[in-house]
KEPASE-216277 format. One record per residue (C-alpha): x, y, z; residue number from 1. Coordinates in steps of 0.1 Angstrom, whole numbers, plus 5000, padded with zeros to 4 digits. Example, Ala and Ser with C-alpha at 12.3 -4.5 7.8 and 13.67 -1.06 7.14 Angstrom:
<u->5123, v->4955, w->5078, pos->1>
<u->5137, v->4989, w->5071, pos->2>
END
This chain:
<u->6503, v->2926, w->1139, pos->1>
<u->6525, v->2905, w->1115, pos->2>
<u->6514, v->2925, w->1085, pos->3>
<u->6522, v->2958, w->1102, pos->4>
<u->6557, v->2946, w->1110, pos->5>
<u->6564, v->2935, w->1074, pos->6>
<u->6551, v->2967, w->1060, pos->7>
<u->6573, v->2987, w->1083, pos->8>
<u->6604, v->2967, w->1073, pos->9>
<u->6595, v->2971, w->1036, pos->10>
<u->6592, v->3009, w->1040, pos->11>
<u->6625, v->3012, w->1059, pos->12>
<u->6644, v->2989, w->1034, pos->13>
<u->6631, v->3003, w->1002, pos->14>
<u->6631, v->3041, w->1001, pos->15>
<u->6604, v->3056, w->0979, pos->16>
<u->6580, v->3027, w->0984, pos->17>
<u->6546, v->3039, w->0996, pos->18>
<u->6526, v->3016, w->1019, pos->19>
<u->6488, v->3024, w->1020, pos->20>
<u->6473, v->3012, w->1053, pos->21>
<u->6436, v->3007, w->1058, pos->22>
<u->6420, v->3040, w->1065, pos->23>
<u->6451, v->3060, w->1054, pos->24>
<u->6447, v->3067, w->1017, pos->25>
<u->6481, v->3084, w->1013, pos->26>
<u->6496, v->3079, w->0979, pos->27>
<u->6532, v->3084, w->0968, pos->28>
<u->6533, v->3119, w->0954, pos->29>
<u->6553, v->3122, w->0922, pos->30>
<u->6546, v->3159, w->0924, pos->31>
<u->6567, v->3162, w->0956, pos->32>
<u->6595, v->3171, w->0932, pos->33>
<u->6580, v->3205, w->0928, pos->34>
<u->6575, v->3213, w->0965, pos->35>
<u->6597, v->3241, w->0978, pos->36>
<u->6606, v->3276, w->0969, pos->37>
<u->6617, v->3287, w->0934, pos->38>
<u->6634, v->3318, w->0921, pos->39>
<u->6620, v->3328, w->0888, pos->40>
<u->6633, v->3349, w->0859, pos->41>
<u->6607, v->3361, w->0833, pos->42>
<u->6616, v->3374, w->0799, pos->43>
<u->6592, v->3402, w->0792, pos->44>
<u->6588, v->3425, w->0762, pos->45>
<u->6610, v->3452, w->0778, pos->46>
<u->6636, v->3428, w->0793, pos->47>
<u->6637, v->3403, w->0821, pos->48>
<u->6624, v->3407, w->0856, pos->49>
<u->6622, v->3385, w->0887, pos->50>
<u->6594, v->3366, w->0903, pos->51>
<u->6591, v->3338, w->0929, pos->52>
<u->6568, v->3310, w->0939, pos->53>
<u->6564, v->3284, w->0966, pos->54>
<u->6547, v->3250, w->0962, pos->55>
<u->6536, v->3231, w->0992, pos->56>
<u->6513, v->3202, w->1001, pos->57>
<u->6480, v->3204, w->1020, pos->58>
<u->6468, v->3168, w->1024, pos->59>
<u->6466, v->3152, w->0990, pos->60>
<u->6466, v->3185, w->0971, pos->61>
<u->6492, v->3210, w->0960, pos->62>
<u->6489, v->3247, w->0969, pos->63>
<u->6511, v->3276, w->0962, pos->64>
<u->6518, v->3313, w->0965, pos->65>
<u->6534, v->3336, w->0940, pos->66>
<u->6552, v->3370, w->0939, pos->67>
<u->6551, v->3389, w->0906, pos->68>
<u->6570, v->3418, w->0892, pos->69>
<u->6553, v->3442, w->0916, pos->70>
<u->6529, v->3440, w->0946, pos->71>
<u->6525, v->3414, w->0973, pos->72>
<u->6524, v->3376, w->0974, pos->73>
<u->6493, v->3361, w->0960, pos->74>
<u->6478, v->3326, w->0965, pos->75>
<u->6477, v->3303, w->0935, pos->76>
<u->6442, v->3296, w->0922, pos->77>
<u->6454, v->3262, w->0909, pos->78>
<u->6486, v->3243, w->0907, pos->79>
<u->6493, v->3209, w->0890, pos->80>
<u->6525, v->3189, w->0885, pos->81>
<u->6527, v->3155, w->0867, pos->82>
<u->6553, v->3138, w->0846, pos->83>
<u->6576, v->3168, w->0851, pos->84>
<u->6551, v->3193, w->0838, pos->85>
<u->6540, v->3222, w->0860, pos->86>
<u->6509, v->3244, w->0854, pos->87>
<u->6495, v->3270, w->0877, pos->88>
<u->6474, v->3302, w->0878, pos->89>
<u->6473, v->3330, w->0903, pos->90>
<u->6442, v->3344, w->0921, pos->91>
<u->6430, v->3376, w->0906, pos->92>
<u->6447, v->3368, w->0873, pos->93>
<u->6433, v->3333, w->0864, pos->94>
<u->6434, v->3340, w->0827, pos->95>
<u->6471, v->3340, w->0828, pos->96>
<u->6486, v->3305, w->0828, pos->97>
<u->6521, v->3295, w->0838, pos->98>
<u->6535, v->3263, w->0824, pos->99>
<u->6569, v->3247, w->0826, pos->100>
<u->6589, v->3215, w->0823, pos->101>
<u->6612, v->3203, w->0850, pos->102>
<u->6646, v->3197, w->0832, pos->103>
<u->6671, v->3184, w->0857, pos->104>
<u->6670, v->3209, w->0885, pos->105>
<u->6656, v->3237, w->0864, pos->106>
<u->6621, v->3248, w->0853, pos->107>
<u->6617, v->3261, w->0817, pos->108>
<u->6584, v->3274, w->0806, pos->109>
<u->6560, v->3299, w->0792, pos->110>
<u->6534, v->3324, w->0804, pos->111>
<u->6503, v->3327, w->0782, pos->112>
<u->6471, v->3347, w->0782, pos->113>
<u->6485, v->3380, w->0794, pos->114>
<u->6473, v->3406, w->0769, pos->115>
<u->6477, v->3380, w->0741, pos->116>
<u->6515, v->3377, w->0747, pos->117>
<u->6535, v->3346, w->0754, pos->118>
<u->6566, v->3350, w->0775, pos->119>
<u->6593, v->3326, w->0785, pos->120>
<u->6605, v->3320, w->0821, pos->121>
<u->6629, v->3299, w->0840, pos->122>
<u->6633, v->3290, w->0877, pos->123>
<u->6658, v->3274, w->0900, pos->124>
<u->6653, v->3263, w->0936, pos->125>
<u->6658, v->3291, w->0961, pos->126>
<u->6689, v->3287, w->0983, pos->127>
<u->6683, v->3281, w->1020, pos->128>
<u->6709, v->3307, w->1031, pos->129>
<u->6714, v->3292, w->1065, pos->130>
<u->6743, v->3300, w->1087, pos->131>
<u->6759, v->3278, w->1114, pos->132>
<u->6778, v->3306, w->1132, pos->133>
<u->6773, v->3342, w->1143, pos->134>
<u->6790, v->3366, w->1119, pos->135>
<u->6820, v->3387, w->1128, pos->136>
<u->6812, v->3423, w->1120, pos->137>
<u->6835, v->3445, w->1100, pos->138>
<u->6839, v->3483, w->1099, pos->139>
<u->6808, v->3505, w->1095, pos->140>
<u->6804, v->3521, w->1061, pos->141>
<u->6786, v->3554, w->1056, pos->142>
<u->6763, v->3549, w->1026, pos->143>
<u->6752, v->3586, w->1022, pos->144>
<u->6777, v->3613, w->1028, pos->145>
<u->6752, v->3641, w->1032, pos->146>
<u->6767, v->3661, w->1003, pos->147>
<u->6760, v->3643, w->0970, pos->148>
<u->6750, v->3610, w->0954, pos->149>
<u->6785, v->3595, w->0952, pos->150>
<u->6781, v->3557, w->0957, pos->151>
<u->6746, v->3556, w->0944, pos->152>
<u->6729, v->3550, w->0910, pos->153>
<u->6693, v->3553, w->0899, pos->154>
<u->6672, v->3525, w->0886, pos->155>
<u->6658, v->3544, w->0857, pos->156>
<u->6686, v->3567, w->0842, pos->157>
<u->6659, v->3588, w->0825, pos->158>
<u->6648, v->3599, w->0859, pos->159>
<u->6681, v->3606, w->0875, pos->160>
<u->6671, v->3641, w->0885, pos->161>
<u->6644, v->3629, w->0907, pos->162>
<u->6668, v->3624, w->0936, pos->163>
<u->6688, v->3653, w->0952, pos->164>
<u->6706, v->3663, w->0983, pos->165>
<u->6691, v->3693, w->1002, pos->166>
<u->6707, v->3705, w->1035, pos->167>
<u->6723, v->3671, w->1042, pos->168>
<u->6691, v->3651, w->1034, pos->169>
<u->6685, v->3628, w->1005, pos->170>
<u->6650, v->3634, w->0991, pos->171>
<u->6631, v->3625, w->0960, pos->172>
<u->6606, v->3638, w->0935, pos->173>
<u->6573, v->3619, w->0937, pos->174>
<u->6567, v->3593, w->0909, pos->175>
<u->6605, v->3592, w->0902, pos->176>
<u->6626, v->3561, w->0904, pos->177>
<u->6645, v->3539, w->0929, pos->178>
<u->6680, v->3547, w->0940, pos->179>
<u->6706, v->3519, w->0946, pos->180>
<u->6740, v->3516, w->0963, pos->181>
<u->6769, v->3508, w->0940, pos->182>
<u->6782, v->3484, w->0967, pos->183>
<u->6767, v->3450, w->0973, pos->184>
<u->6763, v->3432, w->1006, pos->185>
<u->6755, v->3398, w->1020, pos->186>
<u->6750, v->3398, w->1058, pos->187>
<u->6749, v->3432, w->1076, pos->188>
<u->6736, v->3456, w->1102, pos->189>
<u->6719, v->3487, w->1087, pos->190>
<u->6709, v->3519, w->1103, pos->191>
<u->6685, v->3542, w->1083, pos->192>
<u->6668, v->3574, w->1093, pos->193>
<u->6637, v->3586, w->1074, pos->194>
<u->6611, v->3613, w->1075, pos->195>
<u->6576, v->3610, w->1062, pos->196>
<u->6549, v->3634, w->1051, pos->197>
<u->6512, v->3627, w->1050, pos->198>
<u->6506, v->3595, w->1029, pos->199>
<u->6543, v->3589, w->1023, pos->200>
<u->6551, v->3555, w->1008, pos->201>
<u->6586, v->3541, w->1002, pos->202>
<u->6607, v->3511, w->1011, pos->203>
<u->6642, v->3499, w->1020, pos->204>
<u->6652, v->3469, w->0999, pos->205>
<u->6677, v->3445, w->1016, pos->206>
<u->6701, v->3431, w->0990, pos->207>
<u->6678, v->3448, w->0965, pos->208>
<u->6653, v->3420, w->0969, pos->209>
<u->6634, v->3422, w->1002, pos->210>
<u->6614, v->3453, w->1010, pos->211>
<u->6609, v->3467, w->1045, pos->212>
<u->6579, v->3490, w->1041, pos->213>
<u->6584, v->3527, w->1048, pos->214>
<u->6550, v->3543, w->1051, pos->215>
<u->6530, v->3569, w->1071, pos->216>
<u->6512, v->3546, w->1095, pos->217>
<u->6510, v->3565, w->1127, pos->218>
<u->6484, v->3550, w->1151, pos->219>
<u->6476, v->3520, w->1129, pos->220>
<u->6476, v->3483, w->1137, pos->221>
<u->6505, v->3462, w->1125, pos->222>
<u->6502, v->3444, w->1092, pos->223>
<u->6528, v->3432, w->1067, pos->224>
<u->6520, v->3459, w->1041, pos->225>
<u->6525, v->3487, w->1067, pos->226>
<u->6555, v->3504, w->1081, pos->227>
<u->6583, v->3480, w->1092, pos->228>
<u->6567, v->3450, w->1077, pos->229>
<u->6585, v->3427, w->1052, pos->230>
<u->6561, v->3435, w->1024, pos->231>
<u->6534, v->3409, w->1021, pos->232>
<u->6553, v->3383, w->1042, pos->233>
<u->6560, v->3394, w->1078, pos->234>
<u->6540, v->3417, w->1100, pos->235>
<u->6557, v->3437, w->1127, pos->236>
<u->6546, v->3431, w->1162, pos->237>
<u->6536, v->3468, w->1166, pos->238>
<u->6540, v->3501, w->1148, pos->239>
<u->6558, v->3525, w->1171, pos->240>
<u->6556, v->3552, w->1144, pos->241>
<u->6560, v->3589, w->1150, pos->242>
<u->6539, v->3617, w->1135, pos->243>
<u->6546, v->3629, w->1099, pos->244>
<u->6574, v->3654, w->1099, pos->245>
<u->6594, v->3637, w->1127, pos->246>
<u->6626, v->3618, w->1120, pos->247>
<u->6623, v->3580, w->1126, pos->248>
<u->6648, v->3551, w->1124, pos->249>
<u->6652, v->3515, w->1115, pos->250>
<u->6680, v->3493, w->1128, pos->251>
<u->6681, v->3461, w->1108, pos->252>
<u->6701, v->3430, w->1112, pos->253>
<u->6700, v->3407, w->1082, pos->254>
<u->6718, v->3373, w->1082, pos->255>
<u->6710, v->3347, w->1056, pos->256>
<u->6672, v->3348, w->1054, pos->257>
<u->6668, v->3360, w->1090, pos->258>
<u->6659, v->3396, w->1097, pos->259>
<u->6655, v->3416, w->1129, pos->260>
<u->6640, v->3451, w->1127, pos->261>
<u->6642, v->3476, w->1154, pos->262>
<u->6618, v->3505, w->1147, pos->263>
<u->6623, v->3537, w->1167, pos->264>
<u->6643, v->3517, w->1193, pos->265>
<u->6616, v->3489, w->1197, pos->266>
<u->6621, v->3454, w->1183, pos->267>
<u->6591, v->3447, w->1160, pos->268>
<u->6605, v->3418, w->1140, pos->269>
<u->6628, v->3393, w->1158, pos->270>
<u->6650, v->3370, w->1138, pos->271>
<u->6622, v->3361, w->1114, pos->272>
<u->6627, v->3342, w->1081, pos->273>
<u->6620, v->3360, w->1049, pos->274>
<u->6606, v->3333, w->1025, pos->275>
<u->6615, v->3349, w->0992, pos->276>
<u->6618, v->3381, w->0972, pos->277>
<u->6592, v->3408, w->0974, pos->278>
<u->6576, v->3427, w->0945, pos->279>
<u->6598, v->3453, w->0930, pos->280>
<u->6630, v->3434, w->0935, pos->281>
<u->6660, v->3440, w->0913, pos->282>
<u->6665, v->3403, w->0906, pos->283>
<u->6658, v->3368, w->0921, pos->284>
<u->6694, v->3357, w->0925, pos->285>
<u->6690, v->3351, w->0962, pos->286>
<u->6723, v->3333, w->0967, pos->287>
<u->6743, v->3364, w->0956, pos->288>
<u->6751, v->3397, w->0974, pos->289>
<u->6730, v->3427, w->0966, pos->290>
<u->6727, v->3464, w->0972, pos->291>
<u->6706, v->3486, w->0994, pos->292>
<u->6678, v->3501, w->0974, pos->293>
<u->6654, v->3530, w->0984, pos->294>
<u->6621, v->3531, w->0967, pos->295>
<u->6614, v->3564, w->0951, pos->296>
<u->6587, v->3558, w->0925, pos->297>
<u->6557, v->3566, w->0949, pos->298>
<u->6555, v->3597, w->0970, pos->299>
<u->6578, v->3622, w->0988, pos->300>
<u->6603, v->3607, w->1012, pos->301>
<u->6634, v->3619, w->1031, pos->302>
<u->6665, v->3598, w->1042, pos->303>
<u->6696, v->3606, w->1061, pos->304>
<u->6723, v->3589, w->1084, pos->305>
<u->6725, v->3556, w->1065, pos->306>
<u->6753, v->3534, w->1079, pos->307>
<u->6759, v->3497, w->1071, pos->308>
<u->6781, v->3473, w->1090, pos->309>
<u->6788, v->3442, w->1068, pos->310>
<u->6800, v->3409, w->1081, pos->311>
<u->6836, v->3399, w->1075, pos->312>
END
């Protein structure tokens, strides 16, 4: 009894001191410094692009998940952190090795093994983006005027002609490029109407970083990669989709990291936290405002009646 009391006092008096009790082999984890979410920037051969990872603890071991340039989050195959040095690999791509050194609050490292290239990368801790009060909403802004592309730019200027306005509807050419608002936003309410054809695949990116999947999923079970899901992260509770060829709608409220999605007048995601950027994001600067981006590099898609109400 006496020993337990002394140990308890020691723990309380000296932060960082680890006490190992009989039957509880818990060691002080120096690698706890890496635990959390990190916004990555990778310098590739054709320029820089964003990525993201999260390190967490499962018992005595580290585990992690990773979002690359495109696609969904993937679990890490291995992750190690010791003496300020981080090394990890990702499932389905274990020949590629990510290494970095923690310098102050910043990771600086390299990626090796990918097609014989070595690339540099950096990372900073992702912001929490919490809010203590409910936003006050400003005036609604019409993003698409139904006549032309004023207020929008394309992601790949070489494919500018792949978006056009026909009879008041914004539509794309398959395998084109994404289209992005000139304005940037932080917290907002967004109304978007879209029409799908068979096998349509697109997405609405919030702040240019978090994709809400737009896909022809009539009659399918909910899943994070299907319509109204936050791609790879959050599954909708249901998919109240209409048949291809019918107009459908999203009403999205996005505050900090919290998102609510109303799909065809039914709430399918209710104030859920988005952990990090999704594949295809414009950047990983999560603490900054960002645009609305519509994915246009897959199949045919139609959009109209896009109105955003930003917070004051």
